[in-house]
Chimera marker file (.cmm) of the C-alpha trace (Angstrom):
<marker_set name="trace">
<marker id="1" x="10.138" y="-2.927" z="30.371" r="1" g="1" b="0" radius="0.5"/>
<marker id="2" x="7.795" y="-1.658" z="27.642" r="1" g="1" b="0" radius="0.5"/>
<marker id="3" x="4.141" y="-2.458" z="27.923" r="1" g="1" b="0" radius="0.5"/>
<marker id="4" x="3.101" y="-4.715" z="24.962" r="1" g="1" b="0" radius="0.5"/>
<marker id="5" x="-0.129" y="-2.776" z="24.455" r="1" g="1" b="0" radius="0.5"/>
<marker id="6" x="1.751" y="0.539" z="24.182" r="1" g="1" b="0" radius="0.5"/>
<marker id="7" x="4.295" y="-1.039" z="21.833" r="1" g="1" b="0" radius="0.5"/>
<marker id="8" x="1.537" y="-2.461" z="19.616" r="1" g="1" b="0" radius="0.5"/>
<marker id="9" x="-0.257" y="0.893" z="19.507" r="1" g="1" b="0" radius="0.5"/>
<marker id="10" x="2.978" y="2.678" z="18.608" r="1" g="1" b="0" radius="0.5"/>
<marker id="11" x="3.711" y="0.198" z="15.817" r="1" g="1" b="0" radius="0.5"/>
<marker id="12" x="0.190" y="0.627" z="14.444" r="1" g="1" b="0" radius="0.5"/>
<marker id="13" x="0.630" y="4.403" z="14.301" r="1" g="1" b="0" radius="0.5"/>
<marker id="14" x="3.998" y="4.103" z="12.553" r="1" g="1" b="0" radius="0.5"/>
<marker id="15" x="2.698" y="1.470" z="10.127" r="1" g="1" b="0" radius="0.5"/>
<marker id="16" x="0.284" y="3.974" z="8.636" r="1" g="1" b="0" radius="0.5"/>
<marker id="17" x="3.234" y="6.053" z="7.483" r="1" g="1" b="0" radius="0.5"/>
<marker id="18" x="5.111" y="3.142" z="5.871" r="1" g="1" b="0" radius="0.5"/>
<marker id="19" x="2.817" y="2.490" z="2.918" r="1" g="1" b="0" radius="0.5"/>
<marker id="20" x="4.393" y="1.464" z="-0.369" r="1" g="1" b="0" radius="0.5"/>
<marker id="21" x="2.953" y="1.165" z="-3.849" r="1" g="1" b="0" radius="0.5"/>
<marker id="22" x="0.162" y="3.696" z="-3.480" r="1" g="1" b="0" radius="0.5"/>
<marker id="23" x="0.977" y="5.670" z="-6.571" r="1" g="1" b="0" radius="0.5"/>
<marker id="24" x="3.694" y="7.799" z="-7.956" r="1" g="1" b="0" radius="0.5"/>
<marker id="25" x="5.344" y="7.696" z="-11.306" r="1" g="1" b="0" radius="0.5"/>
<marker id="26" x="8.878" y="6.815" z="-10.331" r="1" g="1" b="0" radius="0.5"/>
<marker id="27" x="9.058" y="3.699" z="-12.495" r="1" g="1" b="0" radius="0.5"/>
<marker id="28" x="6.791" y="4.829" z="-15.332" r="1" g="1" b="0" radius="0.5"/>
<marker id="29" x="9.753" y="5.491" z="-17.595" r="1" g="1" b="0" radius="0.5"/>
<marker id="30" x="11.070" y="1.971" z="-16.956" r="1" g="1" b="0" radius="0.5"/>
<marker id="31" x="7.692" y="0.444" z="-17.858" r="1" g="1" b="0" radius="0.5"/>
<marker id="32" x="7.437" y="2.531" z="-21.024" r="1" g="1" b="0" radius="0.5"/>
<marker id="33" x="10.963" y="1.488" z="-22.027" r="1" g="1" b="0" radius="0.5"/>
<marker id="34" x="10.240" y="-2.213" z="-21.457" r="1" g="1" b="0" radius="0.5"/>
<marker id="35" x="6.966" y="-1.965" z="-23.368" r="1" g="1" b="0" radius="0.5"/>
<marker id="36" x="8.703" y="-0.223" z="-26.255" r="1" g="1" b="0" radius="0.5"/>
<marker id="37" x="11.370" y="-2.918" z="-26.312" r="1" g="1" b="0" radius="0.5"/>
<marker id="38" x="8.849" y="-5.792" z="-26.255" r="1" g="1" b="0" radius="0.5"/>
<marker id="39" x="6.507" y="-4.344" z="-28.875" r="1" g="1" b="0" radius="0.5"/>
<marker id="40" x="9.093" y="-2.490" z="-30.933" r="1" g="1" b="0" radius="0.5"/>
<marker id="41" x="11.941" y="-3.573" z="-33.153" r="1" g="1" b="0" radius="0.5"/>
<marker id="42" x="13.832" y="-5.380" z="-30.383" r="1" g="1" b="0" radius="0.5"/>
<marker id="43" x="10.732" y="-7.409" z="-29.532" r="1" g="1" b="0" radius="0.5"/>
<marker id="44" x="10.220" y="-8.364" z="-33.168" r="1" g="1" b="0" radius="0.5"/>
<marker id="45" x="13.847" y="-9.467" z="-33.417" r="1" g="1" b="0" radius="0.5"/>
<marker id="46" x="13.486" y="-11.593" z="-30.283" r="1" g="1" b="0" radius="0.5"/>
<marker id="47" x="10.224" y="-13.084" z="-31.567" r="1" g="1" b="0" radius="0.5"/>
<marker id="48" x="11.894" y="-13.928" z="-34.867" r="1" g="1" b="0" radius="0.5"/>
<marker id="49" x="14.778" y="-15.562" z="-33.036" r="1" g="1" b="0" radius="0.5"/>
<marker id="50" x="12.366" y="-17.581" z="-30.907" r="1" g="1" b="0" radius="0.5"/>
<marker id="51" x="10.582" y="-18.841" z="-34.005" r="1" g="1" b="0" radius="0.5"/>
<marker id="52" x="13.850" y="-19.621" z="-35.829" r="1" g="1" b="0" radius="0.5"/>
<marker id="53" x="15.149" y="-21.480" z="-32.780" r="1" g="1" b="0" radius="0.5"/>
<marker id="54" x="11.883" y="-23.419" z="-32.651" r="1" g="1" b="0" radius="0.5"/>
<marker id="55" x="12.200" y="-24.314" z="-36.334" r="1" g="1" b="0" radius="0.5"/>
<marker id="56" x="15.784" y="-25.490" z="-35.798" r="1" g="1" b="0" radius="0.5"/>
<marker id="57" x="14.870" y="-27.557" z="-32.768" r="1" g="1" b="0" radius="0.5"/>
<marker id="58" x="11.881" y="-28.948" z="-34.651" r="1" g="1" b="0" radius="0.5"/>
<marker id="59" x="14.080" y="-30.073" z="-37.536" r="1" g="1" b="0" radius="0.5"/>
<marker id="60" x="16.518" y="-31.721" z="-35.140" r="1" g="1" b="0" radius="0.5"/>
<marker id="61" x="13.771" y="-33.503" z="-33.196" r="1" g="1" b="0" radius="0.5"/>
<marker id="62" x="11.589" y="-34.069" z="-36.255" r="1" g="1" b="0" radius="0.5"/>
<marker id="63" x="8.610" y="-32.555" z="-34.480" r="1" g="1" b="0" radius="0.5"/>
<marker id="64" x="6.508" y="-29.402" z="-34.822" r="1" g="1" b="0" radius="0.5"/>
<marker id="65" x="6.186" y="-28.832" z="-31.075" r="1" g="1" b="0" radius="0.5"/>
<marker id="66" x="9.383" y="-26.727" z="-30.676" r="1" g="1" b="0" radius="0.5"/>
<marker id="67" x="8.147" y="-24.493" z="-33.511" r="1" g="1" b="0" radius="0.5"/>
<marker id="68" x="4.757" y="-24.123" z="-31.811" r="1" g="1" b="0" radius="0.5"/>
<marker id="69" x="6.516" y="-23.304" z="-28.528" r="1" g="1" b="0" radius="0.5"/>
<marker id="70" x="8.584" y="-20.636" z="-30.281" r="1" g="1" b="0" radius="0.5"/>
<marker id="71" x="5.505" y="-19.064" z="-31.854" r="1" g="1" b="0" radius="0.5"/>
<marker id="72" x="3.619" y="-19.198" z="-28.543" r="1" g="1" b="0" radius="0.5"/>
<marker id="73" x="6.518" y="-17.595" z="-26.696" r="1" g="1" b="0" radius="0.5"/>
<marker id="74" x="6.740" y="-14.866" z="-29.315" r="1" g="1" b="0" radius="0.5"/>
<marker id="75" x="3.037" y="-14.101" z="-29.152" r="1" g="1" b="0" radius="0.5"/>
<marker id="76" x="3.239" y="-14.085" z="-25.349" r="1" g="1" b="0" radius="0.5"/>
<marker id="77" x="6.208" y="-11.705" z="-25.413" r="1" g="1" b="0" radius="0.5"/>
<marker id="78" x="4.432" y="-9.279" z="-27.719" r="1" g="1" b="0" radius="0.5"/>
<marker id="79" x="1.088" y="-9.407" z="-25.853" r="1" g="1" b="0" radius="0.5"/>
<marker id="80" x="2.517" y="-9.315" z="-22.299" r="1" g="1" b="0" radius="0.5"/>
<marker id="81" x="2.490" y="-5.500" z="-21.843" r="1" g="1" b="0" radius="0.5"/>
<marker id="82" x="-1.153" y="-5.224" z="-22.924" r="1" g="1" b="0" radius="0.5"/>
<marker id="83" x="-2.174" y="-8.116" z="-20.672" r="1" g="1" b="0" radius="0.5"/>
<marker id="84" x="-0.332" y="-6.640" z="-17.689" r="1" g="1" b="0" radius="0.5"/>
<marker id="85" x="-1.871" y="-3.211" z="-18.292" r="1" g="1" b="0" radius="0.5"/>
<marker id="86" x="-5.382" y="-4.652" z="-18.508" r="1" g="1" b="0" radius="0.5"/>
<marker id="87" x="-4.908" y="-6.653" z="-15.305" r="1" g="1" b="0" radius="0.5"/>
<marker id="88" x="-3.390" y="-3.822" z="-13.296" r="1" g="1" b="0" radius="0.5"/>
<marker id="89" x="-5.947" y="-1.227" z="-14.384" r="1" g="1" b="0" radius="0.5"/>
<marker id="90" x="-9.007" y="-3.458" z="-14.125" r="1" g="1" b="0" radius="0.5"/>
<marker id="91" x="-11.977" y="-2.044" z="-12.278" r="1" g="1" b="0" radius="0.5"/>
<marker id="92" x="-14.930" y="-3.781" z="-10.712" r="1" g="1" b="0" radius="0.5"/>
<marker id="93" x="-18.291" y="-2.097" z="-11.243" r="1" g="1" b="0" radius="0.5"/>
<marker id="94" x="-19.952" y="-0.930" z="-8.041" r="1" g="1" b="0" radius="0.5"/>
<marker id="95" x="-23.412" y="-2.316" z="-7.440" r="1" g="1" b="0" radius="0.5"/>
<marker id="96" x="-26.031" y="-0.093" z="-5.876" r="1" g="1" b="0" radius="0.5"/>
<marker id="97" x="-27.178" y="-1.888" z="-2.778" r="1" g="1" b="0" radius="0.5"/>
<marker id="98" x="-27.552" y="-5.489" z="-1.734" r="1" g="1" b="0" radius="0.5"/>
<marker id="99" x="-30.728" y="-5.992" z="-3.766" r="1" g="1" b="0" radius="0.5"/>
<marker id="100" x="-28.888" y="-5.222" z="-7.003" r="1" g="1" b="0" radius="0.5"/>
<marker id="101" x="-26.114" y="-7.638" z="-6.038" r="1" g="1" b="0" radius="0.5"/>
<marker id="102" x="-28.620" y="-10.383" z="-5.248" r="1" g="1" b="0" radius="0.5"/>
<marker id="103" x="-30.256" y="-10.006" z="-8.657" r="1" g="1" b="0" radius="0.5"/>
<marker id="104" x="-27.057" y="-11.213" z="-10.334" r="1" g="1" b="0" radius="0.5"/>
<marker id="105" x="-26.932" y="-14.473" z="-8.392" r="1" g="1" b="0" radius="0.5"/>
<marker id="106" x="-27.800" y="-17.551" z="-10.443" r="1" g="1" b="0" radius="0.5"/>
<marker id="107" x="-30.118" y="-18.943" z="-7.761" r="1" g="1" b="0" radius="0.5"/>
<marker id="108" x="-33.766" y="-18.142" z="-7.191" r="1" g="1" b="0" radius="0.5"/>
<marker id="109" x="-34.486" y="-16.377" z="-3.920" r="1" g="1" b="0" radius="0.5"/>
<link id1="1" id2="2" r="1" g="1" b="0" radius="0.2"/>
<link id1="2" id2="3" r="1" g="1" b="0" radius="0.2"/>
<link id1="3" id2="4" r="1" g="1" b="0" radius="0.2"/>
<link id1="4" id2="5" r="1" g="1" b="0" radius="0.2"/>
<link id1="5" id2="6" r="1" g="1" b="0" radius="0.2"/>
<link id1="6" id2="7" r="1" g="1" b="0" radius="0.2"/>
<link id1="7" id2="8" r="1" g="1" b="0" radius="0.2"/>
<link id1="8" id2="9" r="1" g="1" b="0" radius="0.2"/>
<link id1="9" id2="10" r="1" g="1" b="0" radius="0.2"/>
<link id1="10" id2="11" r="1" g="1" b="0" radius="0.2"/>
<link id1="11" id2="12" r="1" g="1" b="0" radius="0.2"/>
<link id1="12" id2="13" r="1" g="1" b="0" radius="0.2"/>
<link id1="13" id2="14" r="1" g="1" b="0" radius="0.2"/>
<link id1="14" id2="15" r="1" g="1" b="0" radius="0.2"/>
<link id1="15" id2="16" r="1" g="1" b="0" radius="0.2"/>
<link id1="16" id2="17" r="1" g="1" b="0" radius="0.2"/>
<link id1="17" id2="18" r="1" g="1" b="0" radius="0.2"/>
<link id1="18" id2="19" r="1" g="1" b="0" radius="0.2"/>
<link id1="19" id2="20" r="1" g="1" b="0" radius="0.2"/>
<link id1="20" id2="21" r="1" g="1" b="0" radius="0.2"/>
<link id1="21" id2="22" r="1" g="1" b="0" radius="0.2"/>
<link id1="22" id2="23" r="1" g="1" b="0" radius="0.2"/>
<link id1="23" id2="24" r="1" g="1" b="0" radius="0.2"/>
<link id1="24" id2="25" r="1" g="1" b="0" radius="0.2"/>
<link id1="25" id2="26" r="1" g="1" b="0" radius="0.2"/>
<link id1="26" id2="27" r="1" g="1" b="0" radius="0.2"/>
<link id1="27" id2="28" r="1" g="1" b="0" radius="0.2"/>
<link id1="28" id2="29" r="1" g="1" b="0" radius="0.2"/>
<link id1="29" id2="30" r="1" g="1" b="0" radius="0.2"/>
<link id1="30" id2="31" r="1" g="1" b="0" radius="0.2"/>
<link id1="31" id2="32" r="1" g="1" b="0" radius="0.2"/>
<link id1="32" id2="33" r="1" g="1" b="0" radius="0.2"/>
<link id1="33" id2="34" r="1" g="1" b="0" radius="0.2"/>
<link id1="34" id2="35" r="1" g="1" b="0" radius="0.2"/>
<link id1="35" id2="36" r="1" g="1" b="0" radius="0.2"/>
<link id1="36" id2="37" r="1" g="1" b="0" radius="0.2"/>
<link id1="37" id2="38" r="1" g="1" b="0" radius="0.2"/>
<link id1="38" id2="39" r="1" g="1" b="0" radius="0.2"/>
<link id1="39" id2="40" r="1" g="1" b="0" radius="0.2"/>
<link id1="40" id2="41" r="1" g="1" b="0" radius="0.2"/>
<link id1="41" id2="42" r="1" g="1" b="0" radius="0.2"/>
<link id1="42" id2="43" r="1" g="1" b="0" radius="0.2"/>
<link id1="43" id2="44" r="1" g="1" b="0" radius="0.2"/>
<link id1="44" id2="45" r="1" g="1" b="0" radius="0.2"/>
<link id1="45" id2="46" r="1" g="1" b="0" radius="0.2"/>
<link id1="46" id2="47" r="1" g="1" b="0" radius="0.2"/>
<link id1="47" id2="48" r="1" g="1" b="0" radius="0.2"/>
<link id1="48" id2="49" r="1" g="1" b="0" radius="0.2"/>
<link id1="49" id2="50" r="1" g="1" b="0" radius="0.2"/>
<link id1="50" id2="51" r="1" g="1" b="0" radius="0.2"/>
<link id1="51" id2="52" r="1" g="1" b="0" radius="0.2"/>
<link id1="52" id2="53" r="1" g="1" b="0" radius="0.2"/>
<link id1="53" id2="54" r="1" g="1" b="0" radius="0.2"/>
<link id1="54" id2="55" r="1" g="1" b="0" radius="0.2"/>
<link id1="55" id2="56" r="1" g="1" b="0" radius="0.2"/>
<link id1="56" id2="57" r="1" g="1" b="0" radius="0.2"/>
<link id1="57" id2="58" r="1" g="1" b="0" radius="0.2"/>
<link id1="58" id2="59" r="1" g="1" b="0" radius="0.2"/>
<link id1="59" id2="60" r="1" g="1" b="0" radius="0.2"/>
<link id1="60" id2="61" r="1" g="1" b="0" radius="0.2"/>
<link id1="61" id2="62" r="1" g="1" b="0" radius="0.2"/>
<link id1="62" id2="63" r="1" g="1" b="0" radius="0.2"/>
<link id1="63" id2="64" r="1" g="1" b="0" radius="0.2"/>
<link id1="64" id2="65" r="1" g="1" b="0" radius="0.2"/>
<link id1="65" id2="66" r="1" g="1" b="0" radius="0.2"/>
<link id1="66" id2="67" r="1" g="1" b="0" radius="0.2"/>
<link id1="67" id2="68" r="1" g="1" b="0" radius="0.2"/>
<link id1="68" id2="69" r="1" g="1" b="0" radius="0.2"/>
<link id1="69" id2="70" r="1" g="1" b="0" radius="0.2"/>
<link id1="70" id2="71" r="1" g="1" b="0" radius="0.2"/>
<link id1="71" id2="72" r="1" g="1" b="0" radius="0.2"/>
<link id1="72" id2="73" r="1" g="1" b="0" radius="0.2"/>
<link id1="73" id2="74" r="1" g="1" b="0" radius="0.2"/>
<link id1="74" id2="75" r="1" g="1" b="0" radius="0.2"/>
<link id1="75" id2="76" r="1" g="1" b="0" radius="0.2"/>
<link id1="76" id2="77" r="1" g="1" b="0" radius="0.2"/>
<link id1="77" id2="78" r="1" g="1" b="0" radius="0.2"/>
<link id1="78" id2="79" r="1" g="1" b="0" radius="0.2"/>
<link id1="79" id2="80" r="1" g="1" b="0" radius="0.2"/>
<link id1="80" id2="81" r="1" g="1" b="0" radius="0.2"/>
<link id1="81" id2="82" r="1" g="1" b="0" radius="0.2"/>
<link id1="82" id2="83" r="1" g="1" b="0" radius="0.2"/>
<link id1="83" id2="84" r="1" g="1" b="0" radius="0.2"/>
<link id1="84" id2="85" r="1" g="1" b="0" radius="0.2"/>
<link id1="85" id2="86" r="1" g="1" b="0" radius="0.2"/>
<link id1="86" id2="87" r="1" g="1" b="0" radius="0.2"/>
<link id1="87" id2="88" r="1" g="1" b="0" radius="0.2"/>
<link id1="88" id2="89" r="1" g="1" b="0" radius="0.2"/>
<link id1="89" id2="90" r="1" g="1" b="0" radius="0.2"/>
<link id1="90" id2="91" r="1" g="1" b="0" radius="0.2"/>
<link id1="91" id2="92" r="1" g="1" b="0" radius="0.2"/>
<link id1="92" id2="93" r="1" g="1" b="0" radius="0.2"/>
<link id1="93" id2="94" r="1" g="1" b="0" radius="0.2"/>
<link id1="94" id2="95" r="1" g="1" b="0" radius="0.2"/>
<link id1="95" id2="96" r="1" g="1" b="0" radius="0.2"/>
<link id1="96" id2="97" r="1" g="1" b="0" radius="0.2"/>
<link id1="97" id2="98" r="1" g="1" b="0" radius="0.2"/>
<link id1="98" id2="99" r="1" g="1" b="0" radius="0.2"/>
<link id1="99" id2="100" r="1" g="1" b="0" radius="0.2"/>
<link id1="100" id2="101" r="1" g="1" b="0" radius="0.2"/>
<link id1="101" id2="102" r="1" g="1" b="0" radius="0.2"/>
<link id1="102" id2="103" r="1" g="1" b="0" radius="0.2"/>
<link id1="103" id2="104" r="1" g="1" b="0" radius="0.2"/>
<link id1="104" id2="105" r="1" g="1" b="0" radius="0.2"/>
<link id1="105" id2="106" r="1" g="1" b="0" radius="0.2"/>
<link id1="106" id2="107" r="1" g="1" b="0" radius="0.2"/>
<link id1="107" id2="108" r="1" g="1" b="0" radius="0.2"/>
<link id1="108" id2="109" r="1" g="1" b="0" radius="0.2"/>
</marker_set>
């Protein structure tokens, strides 16, 4: 029978080796391709089709909301790569010491 403490320690040592998503550029070409598709000619075609579909649905339903949904979806499709890039590469400024961090609190100390 294996001692649970030894088994836990062994798993903790092995877990340090099994780290995923810490860098590498394996999928960079896929991201560049998807970004080019969304913001290139294919993306503009899809956006145009979304708007035309919204216009058609709006005429059938006698409402502007399908058109607005088509325009919103098109804008979202075109802006998605930039939004994802800004979220994934966001940095938080480092504050120098606790005193500096306390100065930004909205309460009086």
